[in-house]
C-alpha positions in Angstrom: 88.3 39.6 69.8 90.0 36.7 71.5 89.7 36.5 75.2 93.5 36.6 75.7 96.1 37.7 73.1 99.2 36.2 74.6 101.1 36.6 77.8 103.2 39.8 78.1 106.8 39.3 79.2 108.3 41.9 81.5 111.9 42.4 82.5 112.7 42.7 86.2 113.4 46.4 85.7 110.1 47.0 83.9 108.1 45.1 86.5 109.7 47.1 89.3 108.9 50.4 87.6 105.4 49.4 86.8 104.8 48.2 90.4 105.9 51.7 91.5 103.5 53.3 89.1 100.6 51.1 90.2 101.1 52.0 93.8 101.9 55.7 93.3 99.8 58.4 94.9 101.5 61.2 93.1 101.4 60.1 89.4 98.4 61.0 87.2 95.6 58.5 87.6 95.8 57.6 83.9 99.4 56.4 84.3 98.5 54.3 87.3 95.6 52.8 85.5 97.7 51.8 82.5 100.4 50.3 84.6 97.9 48.1 86.3 96.6 46.9 82.9 100.1 45.9 81.8 100.8 44.1 85.1 97.5 42.3 84.8 98.4 41.1 81.3 101.9 40.0 82.5 100.2 38.0 85.3 98.2 36.1 82.7 94.8 37.6 83.3 92.3 37.5 80.3 90.7 40.6 78.8 87.4 39.7 80.5 89.1 39.3 83.9 90.9 42.6 83.5 87.6 44.3 82.6 86.0 42.8 85.7 88.9 43.7 88.0 89.9 47.2 86.6 86.9 48.3 84.6 88.9 48.5 81.4 87.2 47.6 78.1 88.8 45.1 75.8 89.7 47.8 73.2 91.4 49.8 75.9 93.4 46.8 77.1 94.4 46.0 73.5 95.4 49.6 72.8 97.8 49.9 75.7 99.1 46.4 75.2 100.1 47.3 71.6 101.7 50.5 72.7 103.7 48.8 75.4 104.9 46.1 73.0 106.0 48.8 70.5 107.5 51.5 72.8 107.9 49.9 76.2 107.0 51.9 79.3 107.3 55.2 77.4 104.4 54.1 75.3 102.1 54.2 78.4 102.5 57.9 78.8 99.7 60.1 77.5 100.4 61.3 74.0 98.0 64.3 74.1 100.2 67.3 75.1 97.2 69.6 75.5 96.5 72.7 73.6 99.1 75.5 73.6 98.1 78.4 75.8 96.6 81.2 73.7 98.3 84.5 74.1 97.2 87.8 72.7 99.9 89.3 70.5 101.3 92.7 71.5 99.5 94.2 68.5 96.2 92.8 69.6 96.8 94.0 73.2 97.6 97.5 72.0 94.5 97.4 69.8 92.2 96.4 72.7 93.7 98.9 75.1 93.5 101.8 72.6 89.9 101.0 71.7 88.9 100.7 75.4 90.2 104.2 76.0 87.9 105.6 73.3 84.2 106.2 73.4 81.9 103.6 71.8 80.4 104.6 68.4 76.9 103.6 69.4 76.4 106.6 71.7 76.9 104.7 75.0 79.2 106.1 77.6 81.6 103.2 78.1 82.5 99.7 77.0 81.6 96.4 78.4 83.9 93.4 77.7 81.2 91.7 75.6 80.6 94.9 73.5 84.3 95.4 73.0 84.8 91.8 72.0 82.1 92.1 69.4 83.6 95.3 68.1 87.1 93.9 67.7 86.2 90.3 66.7 88.0 88.6 69.6 86.7 86.5 72.5 85.3 88.1 75.6 87.8 86.2 77.8 90.7 87.6 75.7 89.3 91.1 76.2 88.9 90.5 80.0 92.4 89.2 80.3 94.0 92.1 78.4 92.1 94.7 80.3 93.0 93.1 83.6 96.7 93.0 82.7 96.5 96.7 81.8 94.5 97.5 84.9 91.8 99.2 82.8 88.3 99.2 84.2 85.9 100.8 81.7 82.9 100.0 84.0 84.3 102.0 86.9 83.9 105.8 87.4 85.6 107.9 90.0 84.5 111.5 90.7 86.8 114.3 91.9 86.6 117.9 92.9 89.6 120.1 92.4 89.9 123.0 94.8 90.1 126.4 93.1 91.3 128.1 96.3 94.4 130.3 95.6 95.4 129.8 99.2 94.9 126.0 99.2 98.4 125.0 100.4 98.5 127.6 103.2 95.0 126.7 104.5 95.6 122.9 104.2 99.0 123.2 105.9 97.3 125.1 108.8 94.7 122.4 109.3 97.1 119.5 109.0 99.5 121.2 111.5 96.7 121.2 114.1 96.3 117.5 113.6 100.0 116.6 113.6 101.3 119.1 116.1 98.5 120.8 118.1 99.4 123.6 120.5 99.9 122.8 124.1 97.0 123.3 126.5 94.6 123.7 123.5 91.5 121.9 122.4 91.1 121.1 118.6 87.7 120.3 117.3 86.5 119.4 113.8 83.0 120.9 113.4 80.4 120.4 110.6 76.7 119.9 110.1 74.9 117.0 108.4 71.7 118.7 107.2 68.3 117.4 106.0 68.6 113.9 107.5 65.3 112.3 106.6 63.2 110.5 109.1 62.0 107.7 106.8 59.5 105.1 108.0 58.8 102.0 105.9 55.2 101.3 105.0 55.9 97.6 104.8 57.4 95.5 107.6 61.1 94.9 107.5 61.9 91.2 106.7 64.8 90.2 108.9 68.1 88.6 108.0 67.9 84.9 107.6 70.3 82.1 106.2 70.7 82.7 102.5 68.7 85.9 102.4 69.6 89.5 103.2 67.5 91.8 105.3 64.8 93.3 103.1 63.1 96.7 103.2 59.9 97.6 101.4 60.3 100.1 98.6 57.6 102.5 99.8 58.2 104.8 102.7 56.7 107.7 104.6 58.7 110.9 105.2 58.0 112.3 108.7 60.4 115.3 108.3 64.1 116.2 108.5 66.6 117.0 111.1 70.1 118.6 111.1 72.9 117.2 113.1 75.8 119.4 114.4 78.9 117.5 115.4 82.3 118.4 116.8 85.0 115.7 116.8 87.7 116.1 119.5 90.9 115.5 117.5 92.8 114.3 120.6 90.3 111.8 121.9 88.0 111.0 118.9 84.9 111.7 121.1 82.1 113.5 119.3 79.8 116.1 120.7 76.5 116.3 119.0 73.4 118.4 118.8 70.3 118.0 116.6 68.1 120.9 115.3 65.0 121.2 113.3 66.4 124.0 111.3 69.9 124.7 110.0 70.5 128.3 111.0 73.3 130.6 112.2 71.6 130.9 115.6 71.6 127.1 116.0 75.3 127.0 115.0 76.2 129.7 117.6 74.3 127.8 120.2 76.2 124.6 119.4 79.5 126.5 119.6 78.6 128.0 123.0 77.9 124.5 124.3 81.2 123.3 122.9 83.2 126.1 124.6 81.5 125.3 127.9 82.8 121.8 127.7 86.3 122.9 127.0 86.8 125.5 129.8 90.1 123.9 130.7 91.7 124.9 127.4 93.7 128.0 127.0 92.9 128.0 123.2 90.1 126.4 121.3 90.8 125.7 117.6 87.9 124.8 115.4 88.3 123.4 111.9 85.3 124.0 109.7 84.3 124.6 106.1 83.3 127.8 104.3 79.5 127.5 104.7 77.8 130.9 104.8 76.2 130.1 108.1 79.8 130.0 109.6 80.5 133.6 108.6 77.4 135.5 109.7 77.3 138.6 112.0 76.1 136.4 114.9 79.2 134.2 114.5 81.4 137.2 114.3 79.9 138.4 117.6 80.5 135.0 119.2 84.2 135.1 118.2 84.5 138.6 119.6 83.0 137.4 122.9 85.2 134.4 123.0 88.8 135.5 122.1 90.3 132.1 122.8 88.3 130.5 120.0 90.0 130.5 116.6 88.5 129.3 113.3 90.5 127.4 110.8 88.7 127.2 107.4 89.4 124.4 105.1 90.1 125.3 101.4 87.1 125.4 99.1 85.9 122.0 97.9 88.2 120.3 100.5 85.9 118.9 103.0 88.0 115.8 103.1 90.5 117.8 105.3 87.9 117.9 108.0 88.1 114.8 110.2 84.5 114.9 111.3 83.6 114.0 107.7 85.0 110.5 108.4 82.8 110.2 111.4 79.8 111.4 109.4 80.4 108.6 107.0 80.3 106.1 109.9 77.0 107.4 111.3 75.5 107.3 107.8 76.5 103.6 107.4 75.6 102.6 111.0 72.4 104.5 111.7 70.9 106.5 108.9 71.2 104.6 105.6 69.2 101.5 106.8 67.4 103.2 109.6 63.6 103.1 110.1 62.3 106.1 112.0 58.7 106.4 113.2 59.1 110.2 113.8 61.6 113.0 113.9 61.8 112.5 117.6 62.7 108.8 117.0 65.4 109.9 114.6 66.8 112.3 117.1 66.8 109.7 119.9 68.6 107.1 117.7 71.2 109.6 116.6 72.0 110.7 120.1 72.0 107.1 121.4 74.7 106.3 118.8 76.8 109.4 119.8 76.7 108.4 123.4 77.7 104.8 122.6 80.4 105.9 120.3 82.0 108.0 123.1 82.6 104.9 125.1 84.8 103.3 122.3 86.1 106.5 120.6 89.7 106.6 119.5 91.5 109.5 117.7 91.7 109.3 114.0 95.1 108.4 112.7 96.0 111.2 110.4 99.3 111.0 108.3 101.0 113.2 105.9 103.8 111.4 104.0 106.3 114.2 103.2 105.9 117.8 104.4 108.6 118.9 101.9 106.3 118.2 99.0 103.4 120.1 97.7 100.1 119.3 99.5 97.9 117.1 97.3 94.8 115.1 98.3 96.4 111.8 97.4 99.2 112.3 99.9 96.9 113.0 102.8 95.0 110.1 104.3 92.7 109.8 107.3 91.9 106.4 108.7 89.1 105.8 111.2 89.5 103.2 113.9 
């Protein structure tokens, strides 16, 4: 190829536009590069000089020179328009969605995107896109428990009424037990958190024993009264209630929300209620522990203390539980409990408790 194939002639309008292209910071880099090639040719630079200055090979310079001579500035624009976006047809979308809602034929319980794509003969990314648009998540599983209590609405409304509009000069406590908390000690040392690596616990552990935790959450303040016990018995429960009543002597009424555990309905408990007439029990409906606010707090202590705890003994477990309860009292706040529309039937989805 000759070193120079002739000087390009530009009109004043073409040169102005190409100068703007060459100095632009917003145009695509390819347009800027091609404009500089044409300007260099118009300035009389040889192919070798352009290659040295702009890094463009002789075939590239020749290509864009020919397009400019044939089509002008429009010829410098890229001719590849890109591939058209692939869209799944409505029929394919319906096919993927319908199959995702059915069980796989290989005996497995649910679909993966890869397995579904192989079954239907479409790409995995197409399956992912269709499922995402339809908000279908075959890999997820949610569990539920429906209450079979015939008095569900009456009992739930009673409990919620205590949260939203408690009686004057009354104390309202949510009471429950967290039983069989294991005092687990790791046989291998805990490897601490470090940059790029999570805290690590050894797989093997030693079980020192178990402990039960009685807790009463004060609905007004959010403060929790706690007591640990080796055994979960009616006598321990009555002892905890006695301690609770002693701390609420100022109250004219004491309302206690609790579940239907058999230990809450023994003769000893009945005797306690007879001896303390200002104490009233409010039982949640069956399979409705979510109505008890203390369950929210139990989830917190499980995350903060128990799940990753290392306990050298049952006494160590007791000490750490009570330390957490004392520290929590300093920052406790009432749980924000809302019910969206009291005119509608009471359903779990319309009642939310949020811990703060």
